[in-house]
GUTIMAR-951807 format. One record per residue: residue number from 1; x, y, z of N, C-alpha, C in turn; residue in three letters. Coordinates in Angstrom, 1 decimal. Layout:
{NUM {X Y Z} {X Y Z} {X Y Z} 'ALA'}
...
//
This chain:
{1 {-13.6 -10.4 2.9} {-12.7 -10.4 2.0} {-11.3 -11.3 3.0} 'MET'}
{2 {-10.6 -12.0 2.0} {-9.9 -13.3 2.5} {-8.7 -12.9 1.5} 'CYS'}
{3 {-7.6 -13.2 2.0} {-6.3 -13.6 0.8} {-6.1 -15.0 1.0} 'GLY'}
{4 {-5.4 -15.3 0.2} {-4.5 -16.5 -0.1} {-3.2 -16.4 -0.9} 'ASP'}
{5 {-2.3 -16.2 0.7} {-0.7 -15.8 0.6} {0.1 -16.4 -0.4} 'PRO'}
{6 {-0.6 -18.2 -0.4} {0.2 -18.9 -1.2} {0.0 -18.7 -2.6} 'SER'}
{7 {-0.9 -18.1 -3.1} {-1.2 -17.2 -4.7} {-0.7 -16.2 -5.2} 'LEU'}
{8 {-0.1 -15.1 -4.4} {0.8 -13.9 -4.9} {1.5 -14.2 -5.1} 'GLU'}
{9 {1.7 -13.3 -6.6} {3.0 -12.9 -7.5} {3.8 -12.5 -6.9} 'LYS'}
{10 {3.7 -11.6 -5.9} {4.6 -10.8 -5.5} {4.5 -11.3 -3.7} 'TYR'}
{11 {5.1 -12.0 -3.1} {5.1 -12.6 -1.2} {5.1 -11.3 -0.7} 'PRO'}
{12 {4.1 -11.1 0.3} {4.4 -9.8 0.9} {2.7 -8.9 0.7} 'GLY'}
{13 {2.3 -8.5 -0.6} {1.7 -7.8 -0.8} {0.1 -8.2 -1.1} 'LEU'}
{14 {0.0 -9.8 -0.5} {-1.3 -9.9 -0.3} {-2.4 -9.2 0.6} 'TRP'}
{15 {-1.8 -8.0 1.6} {-2.7 -7.2 2.9} {-2.7 -5.9 1.9} 'VAL'}
{16 {-2.0 -5.8 0.9} {-2.3 -4.3 0.6} {-3.6 -4.8 -0.4} 'GLN'}
{17 {-3.8 -5.7 -1.4} {-4.5 -6.3 -2.4} {-5.7 -6.2 -1.9} 'ASP'}
{18 {-5.9 -6.8 -0.8} {-7.5 -7.2 0.2} {-7.8 -5.8 0.6} 'CYS'}
{19 {-6.6 -4.8 1.1} {-7.1 -3.4 1.4} {-7.6 -2.8 -0.1} 'SER'}
{20 {-7.1 -2.8 -0.8} {-7.9 -2.0 -1.8} {-9.1 -2.8 -2.4} 'ALA'}
{21 {-8.9 -3.5 -2.7} {-10.2 -4.3 -2.9} {-11.1 -4.1 -1.8} 'ALA'}
{22 {-11.0 -4.5 -0.5} {-12.3 -4.0 0.5} {-12.2 -2.6 0.3} 'THR'}
{23 {-11.7 -1.5 -0.3} {-12.0 -0.2 -0.3} {-13.2 -0.1 -1.9} 'GLU'}
{24 {-12.4 -1.0 -2.6} {-13.5 -0.9 -3.4} {-14.6 -1.1 -3.4} 'ASN'}
{25 {-15.1 -2.2 -2.6} {-16.5 -2.9 -2.5} {-17.1 -1.6 -1.6} 'ILE'}
{26 {-16.3 -1.0 -0.5} {-17.2 0.1 0.2} {-17.4 1.5 -1.1} 'LEU'}
{27 {-16.6 1.8 -1.7} {-17.0 2.7 -2.4} {-18.2 2.4 -3.4} 'ILE'}
{28 {-18.6 1.1 -3.9} {-19.4 0.5 -4.6} {-20.6 0.7 -4.1} 'MET'}
{29 {-20.7 -0.1 -2.6} {-21.6 0.1 -1.5} {-22.2 2.0 -1.9} 'ALA'}
{30 {-21.3 2.8 -1.2} {-22.0 3.8 -1.5} {-22.6 4.3 -2.9} 'VAL'}
{31 {-22.3 3.5 -4.1} {-22.7 3.7 -5.4} {-24.2 2.9 -5.7} 'GLN'}
{32 {-24.3 1.9 -4.9} {-25.5 1.4 -4.6} {-26.7 1.7 -3.7} 'LEU'}
{33 {-26.2 3.1 -3.1} {-27.0 3.8 -1.9} {-27.1 2.5 -0.3} 'ASN'}
{34 {-26.0 1.9 -0.5} {-26.1 1.1 0.4} {-25.1 1.7 1.8} 'LEU'}
{35 {-25.2 1.0 2.9} {-24.3 1.5 4.1} {-23.6 0.2 4.2} 'GLY'}
{36 {-22.1 1.0 4.3} {-21.4 -0.5 4.6} {-20.2 -0.1 5.3} 'ALA'}
{37 {-19.6 -0.8 6.0} {-18.7 -0.3 7.4} {-17.3 -2.3 7.1} 'VAL'}
{38 {-16.0 -1.2 6.8} {-14.9 -2.4 7.3} {-14.8 -2.6 8.9} 'ARG'}
{39 {-14.4 -4.2 9.1} {-14.4 -4.1 10.0} {-13.0 -5.6 10.2} 'LEU'}
{40 {-11.9 -4.8 10.3} {-10.4 -4.9 10.7} {-11.0 -6.8 11.4} 'GLY'}
{41 {-9.7 -7.6 10.5} {-9.7 -8.9 11.2} {-8.3 -9.2 11.5} 'ILE'}
{42 {-7.9 -8.8 10.6} {-6.4 -9.6 10.7} {-5.6 -8.3 10.7} 'TYR'}
{43 {-4.3 -8.6 11.5} {-3.7 -10.0 11.9} {-3.3 -10.2 13.2} 'PRO'}
{44 {-5.3 -9.8 14.0} {-5.4 -10.3 15.2} {-6.0 -11.7 15.2} 'ILE'}
{45 {-5.4 -12.8 15.8} {-5.8 -13.7 15.7} {-6.7 -14.1 16.1} 'GLU'}
{46 {-7.1 -14.3 17.3} {-8.6 -14.1 17.9} {-9.8 -13.7 16.8} 'GLU'}
{47 {-9.6 -12.6 16.3} {-10.7 -12.2 15.1} {-10.5 -13.1 14.1} 'ARG'}
{48 {-9.3 -13.7 13.4} {-9.2 -14.3 12.5} {-9.4 -16.0 12.5} 'VAL'}
{49 {-9.8 -16.6 14.2} {-9.8 -17.9 13.8} {-11.7 -17.8 13.6} 'SER'}
{50 {-12.4 -16.6 14.1} {-13.6 -16.5 14.7} {-14.4 -16.8 13.4} 'GLY'}
{51 {-14.3 -16.0 12.1} {-14.7 -16.0 11.1} {-14.3 -17.3 10.1} 'PRO'}
{52 {-12.8 -17.9 10.3} {-12.6 -19.5 9.8} {-13.1 -20.1 10.5} 'ARG'}
{53 {-13.8 -20.0 11.4} {-14.0 -21.7 11.8} {-15.6 -21.0 11.4} 'ASP'}
{54 {-16.3 -19.9 11.4} {-17.7 -19.9 11.7} {-17.7 -20.6 9.8} 'LEU'}
{55 {-17.1 -20.1 8.9} {-17.6 -20.3 7.6} {-16.6 -21.4 6.3} 'VAL'}
{56 {-15.5 -22.1 7.6} {-14.7 -23.0 6.9} {-14.2 -22.6 6.0} 'GLY'}
{57 {-13.2 -21.5 5.9} {-12.1 -20.9 5.7} {-11.1 -22.0 5.6} 'VAL'}
{58 {-10.6 -22.6 4.8} {-9.2 -23.3 4.5} {-8.4 -22.7 5.3} 'PRO'}
{59 {-7.5 -23.4 5.6} {-6.4 -22.9 6.6} {-4.9 -21.9 5.4} 'ASP'}
{60 {-5.3 -22.2 4.6} {-4.0 -21.2 3.8} {-4.5 -20.1 3.3} 'GLU'}
{61 {-5.9 -20.2 3.6} {-6.4 -18.3 3.3} {-6.7 -17.9 4.8} 'VAL'}
{62 {-6.4 -16.2 4.3} {-6.6 -15.4 5.6} {-7.8 -14.9 5.7} 'VAL'}
{63 {-8.8 -14.8 6.8} {-9.8 -14.0 6.7} {-8.8 -12.4 7.1} 'PRO'}
{64 {-9.4 -11.5 6.1} {-8.8 -10.0 5.8} {-9.4 -9.1 6.9} 'PHE'}
{65 {-11.3 -9.3 6.2} {-11.8 -8.5 6.5} {-13.0 -8.6 6.4} 'SER'}
{66 {-14.1 -8.2 7.4} {-15.6 -8.2 7.0} {-16.2 -7.0 6.9} 'LEU'}
{67 {-17.1 -6.9 5.7} {-18.3 -5.8 5.4} {-19.5 -6.2 5.8} 'ILE'}
{68 {-20.1 -5.7 6.5} {-21.8 -5.5 6.6} {-22.0 -4.8 5.5} 'PRO'}
{69 {-23.1 -5.1 5.3} {-23.7 -3.9 4.5} {-25.3 -4.1 4.3} 'TYR'}
{70 {-26.1 -3.2 4.3} {-27.5 -2.8 4.1} {-27.8 -2.1 3.6} 'GLY'}
{71 {-29.3 -1.6 4.0} {-29.9 0.3 3.7} {-30.0 0.4 5.2} 'HIS'}
{72 {-29.2 1.7 4.6} {-29.3 2.4 5.9} {-30.8 2.8 6.3} 'PRO'}
{73 {-30.7 3.1 8.3} {-32.2 3.5 9.1} {-32.2 5.0 8.9} 'ALA'}
{74 {-30.6 5.6 8.7} {-30.8 7.0 8.3} {-30.0 7.9 7.3} 'GLU'}
{75 {-30.1 8.3 6.8} {-29.3 9.4 5.9} {-28.3 9.8 6.6} 'GLU'}
{76 {-27.1 9.9 6.2} {-26.4 10.4 7.5} {-25.1 11.8 5.9} 'ARG'}
{77 {-25.0 12.5 6.5} {-24.0 13.3 5.8} {-22.3 13.3 5.4} 'LYS'}
{78 {-21.9 12.9 4.2} {-20.9 12.7 4.5} {-19.5 14.1 4.7} 'LEU'}
{79 {-18.9 13.4 5.5} {-17.8 14.1 6.3} {-16.6 14.3 5.0} 'LEU'}
{80 {-16.4 15.6 5.1} {-14.9 16.1 4.3} {-13.8 15.9 4.8} 'ASP'}
{81 {-13.2 15.2 5.8} {-12.1 15.5 6.0} {-10.3 15.1 5.7} 'ARG'}
{82 {-10.8 15.6 4.5} {-9.7 16.4 3.9} {-8.9 17.3 4.8} 'TYR'}
{83 {-7.2 17.2 5.0} {-6.9 18.5 5.3} {-5.5 18.4 4.3} 'ASP'}
{84 {-5.2 19.7 3.6} {-4.9 20.1 2.6} {-3.2 20.1 3.3} 'GLY'}
{85 {-2.8 20.3 4.6} {-1.8 20.4 5.4} {-0.7 19.3 5.5} 'GLU'}
{86 {-1.6 18.0 5.4} {-0.9 17.0 5.6} {-0.7 16.1 4.6} 'ARG'}
{87 {-0.7 16.9 3.3} {-0.4 16.5 1.5} {1.0 17.0 1.6} 'VAL'}
{88 {1.9 16.5 1.3} {3.3 16.5 0.9} {3.4 16.7 -0.8} 'HIS'}
{89 {3.9 17.5 -1.7} {4.0 17.5 -3.1} {6.0 17.7 -3.1} 'ARG'}
{90 {6.3 16.9 -3.9} {7.7 16.9 -4.5} {8.8 16.7 -3.2} 'GLU'}
{91 {8.4 17.3 -2.2} {9.5 17.2 -0.9} {8.4 17.3 0.4} 'ARG'}
{92 {8.5 16.7 1.1} {8.3 16.3 2.8} {8.3 17.7 2.9} 'TRP'}
//
């Protein structure tokens, strides 16, 4: 997943857009019975430069995340991490 800050309509929101797009890809992978994981790249420069150089990403485009996917070797049970105590409604 890459972002091009020069094309954004509202400056500074490209990171949120890339985050949402990454999550949508992960959700779709589950729907397709694939395994996938988000590997964070941005904002750590050492992580940004590697993929940029590997696939020739233009300077104005920023590598944001990497999403390896494939058929899992094992079936894992989904974890329920919801904690209602951490949800605030109307007031903190």
